[in-house]
C-alpha positions in Angstrom: -6.4 -18.3 -1.3 -4.6 -15.1 -1.3 -1.6 -14.3 1.0 0.1 -10.9 1.0 3.4 -10.3 2.9 4.5 -6.6 3.3 8.0 -5.5 3.8 10.4 -2.5 3.6 8.8 -0.8 7.0 11.4 1.0 9.3 12.2 3.7 11.1 13.1 7.0 8.9 14.1 11.0 9.5 11.5 13.3 7.9 12.6 14.3 4.7 13.7 10.5 3.9 12.2 7.6 2.2 10.8 4.2 2.4 10.1 1.7 -0.2 7.3 -0.9 0.7 7.0 -4.1 -0.9 3.7 -6.3 -1.0 4.1 -10.1 -2.4 1.3 -11.7 -2.9 0.8 -15.8 -3.8 -2.3 -18.8 -3.9 -4.3 -17.8 -6.9 -3.6 -16.5 -10.5 -5.8 -12.9 -11.6 -5.4 -11.0 -14.3 -7.9 -8.2 -13.5 -8.0 -6.8 -9.6 -6.7 -3.8 -7.7 -3.8 -3.6 -5.0 -3.8 -0.9 -2.7 -2.2 0.6 0.3 -4.1 1.7 3.8 -2.5 2.7 6.8 -3.7 2.9 10.0 -1.8 5.6 12.8 -2.4 4.7 16.7 -6.0 5.5 17.5 -6.6 6.5 14.5 -9.3 4.3 11.8 -7.8 2.7 8.9 -7.5 4.9 5.8 -6.9 4.6 2.0 -3.2 5.7 0.7 -2.6 4.2 -3.1 -4.3 2.0 -5.6 -3.2 0.6 -8.5 -5.3 -1.1 -11.1 -3.0 -4.8 -11.6 -4.1 -5.1 -15.7 -3.4 -1.6 -17.2 -0.9 -0.1 -14.1 -3.6 3.1 -13.7 -3.2 4.4 -9.7 -4.9 6.8 -7.7 -3.6 8.5 -4.5 -5.1 10.6 -1.6 -4.8 14.1 -1.5 -2.2 13.7 1.4 0.3 11.9 -0.7 0.4 12.8 -3.9 3.1 13.7 -5.4 5.6 11.8 -2.4 4.1 8.6 -2.3 4.6 6.3 -5.5 2.3 2.9 -6.3 4.2 0.6 -9.0 3.7 -2.8 -9.7 5.9 -6.2 -10.8 2.9 -8.1 -12.6 5.6 -11.2 -13.3 6.8 -11.6 -9.1 2.5 -10.5 -8.2 3.9 -7.5 -6.4 3.5 -4.3 -5.5 5.6 -1.0 -4.3 4.8 1.8 -2.4 7.9 4.0 -2.9 7.6 7.0 0.2 9.4 10.0 -0.6 9.8 13.5 1.5 8.0 11.2 4.5 6.5 13.5 7.7 6.1 12.5 11.2 1.8 12.1 10.3 2.8 9.5 7.9 3.9 7.4 10.8 1.6 4.3 11.0 1.7 0.7 10.3 1.3 0.2 6.8 -0.9 -2.9 4.8 -1.2 -3.8 1.5 -4.4 -5.3 0.4 -6.4 -6.6 -2.8 -9.5 -5.7 -4.1 -11.0 -8.7 -6.4 -13.0 -8.6 -8.9 -13.5 -4.4 -7.9 -13.8 -1.7 -9.6 -12.8 0.3 -6.7 -10.4 -0.3 -3.4 -10.7 3.1 -1.9 -12.0 2.6 1.5 -11.2 -0.3 4.1 -14.5 -2.4 3.5 -13.6 -2.8 0.4 -10.3 -5.2 0.5 -10.6 -8.6 0.1 -7.5 -9.8 1.5 -5.0 -8.3 3.9 -1.1 -8.4 4.7 -0.2 -8.4 8.2 1.2 -4.7 7.8 4.6 -3.1 8.3 5.4 -0.5 10.7 6.5 2.7 9.4 8.2 5.6 11.7 8.8 8.9 10.7 11.2 10.8 13.0 10.9 14.9 13.4 
């Protein structure tokens, strides 16, 4: 029904930047929430950021607010996560997620669809 494909992960030094992309395909939608989650080794998956697909409203977890920016390209069904001033604790597998017909998308149990994940490693 919906396929999410992440890209843009890699290895970066602390203080550097990466831009993740998530391309969605498979169905048309005008109202949904697109979010980013991450999971570090031996840790639970956690919420990072979310964007309202229709109006562009955003919300971030406290640890990334001011450093990360989530955005979208509606014409291309793509969501981005610009990550600046990266820290070693940002190291994780980052997952794109879609919460369909939902008013919230800030817990790992809410997404309807998940991407396969992309590894982000920040060296000190």
